[in-house]
C-alpha positions in Angstrom: -80.1 -35.6 -44.9 -81.4 -38.5 -42.8 -82.6 -38.5 -39.2 -83.6 -41.4 -36.9 -84.8 -42.0 -33.4 -83.9 -45.2 -31.6 -84.7 -46.7 -28.2 -81.4 -48.4 -27.6 -82.1 -49.9 -24.2 -78.5 -49.4 -23.1 -75.5 -48.1 -25.1 -72.9 -50.0 -23.1 -71.1 -52.4 -25.5 -73.4 -51.4 -28.3 -71.9 -48.1 -29.4 -69.8 -49.5 -32.2 -72.6 -51.6 -33.5 -74.9 -48.6 -33.5 -72.5 -46.4 -35.4 -71.9 -49.1 -38.0 -75.6 -49.3 -38.6 -75.8 -45.5 -38.9 -73.0 -45.6 -41.5 -74.7 -48.4 -43.4 -78.1 -46.6 -43.5 -76.4 -43.2 -44.2 -78.0 -41.5 -41.2 -76.7 -38.0 -40.4 -78.4 -37.4 -37.0 -79.7 -40.0 -34.5 -81.6 -39.4 -31.3 -81.2 -42.2 -28.9 -83.2 -42.9 -25.7 -82.5 -45.0 -22.6 -78.7 -45.1 -22.9 -78.3 -45.5 -19.1 -75.0 -43.5 -18.9 -74.6 -41.1 -16.1 -73.9 -37.3 -16.2 -73.7 -35.2 -19.3 -70.7 -35.6 -21.6 -69.6 -36.0 -25.2 -67.4 -38.4 -27.0 -66.3 -39.4 -30.5 -67.4 -42.7 -31.9 -66.1 -43.6 -35.4 -66.9 -40.4 -37.1 -70.0 -39.5 -35.1 -70.0 -37.0 -32.1 -72.2 -38.4 -29.3 -73.6 -35.9 -26.7 -75.5 -37.5 -23.9 -77.1 -36.8 -20.6 -78.3 -39.1 -17.8 -78.8 -38.9 -14.0 -77.8 -41.1 -11.1 -80.6 -43.2 -10.0 -82.6 -42.6 -13.2 -83.2 -45.5 -15.6 -83.3 -43.3 -18.6 -80.8 -41.1 -20.5 -80.8 -39.5 -23.9 -78.2 -38.8 -26.5 -77.8 -37.4 -30.0 -75.3 -38.6 -32.6 -74.2 -36.2 -35.3 -72.0 -37.2 -38.2 -68.8 -35.3 -38.9 -70.3 -33.5 -42.0 -72.8 -31.7 -39.8 -70.8 -31.0 -36.7 
């Protein structure tokens, strides 16, 4: 099982690139910081489940990506 933590800067337009890197490095769980997306939500991105949380007016936001084997 592989874990990683990544300060992504912003996830806008980088989500596919991020997931491709996670697949290539065989990462099961990735914690990401500074995604800059508002509210709390979840979405599916190419086999990974992304759960994230951010607030209006805040620069930061956090998320966690979990592969489909561990969901």
